[in-house]
C-alpha positions, 0 to 999 in steps of 0.5 A, a space after each residue: 500500500 502506498 504511503 499518503 499524508 493525512 491530517 487529523 484533528 483529535 480532542 484532548 482525551 484521545 491525545 492523552 490516550 495516544 500519549 499514554 499508549 506511546 509511553 507504554 511502548 517506550 517503557 516496554 522497549 526500554 525494559 527489553 533493551 530494544 530501540 525506542 519506537 518513533 512517534 510517527 510509527 505509533 500514529 501509523 500503527 493507530 491508523 492501520 488498526 483503527 482507534 477506539 472511537 465514540 460516535 458523536 453528533 456533528 455540528 451543522 
């Protein structure tokens, strides 16, 4: 699949969840002595597998 640039807007709650997920990945990698993952790779992973979202109402 070719790579594409995308732009997303996230709220504070989702941003905090992504930050916590990234911190866990870094912690696990550090404990195992592996390379620290890049944040851009974390976003790619999230986009590929999807992120748990709550459907909301749209403003008109």
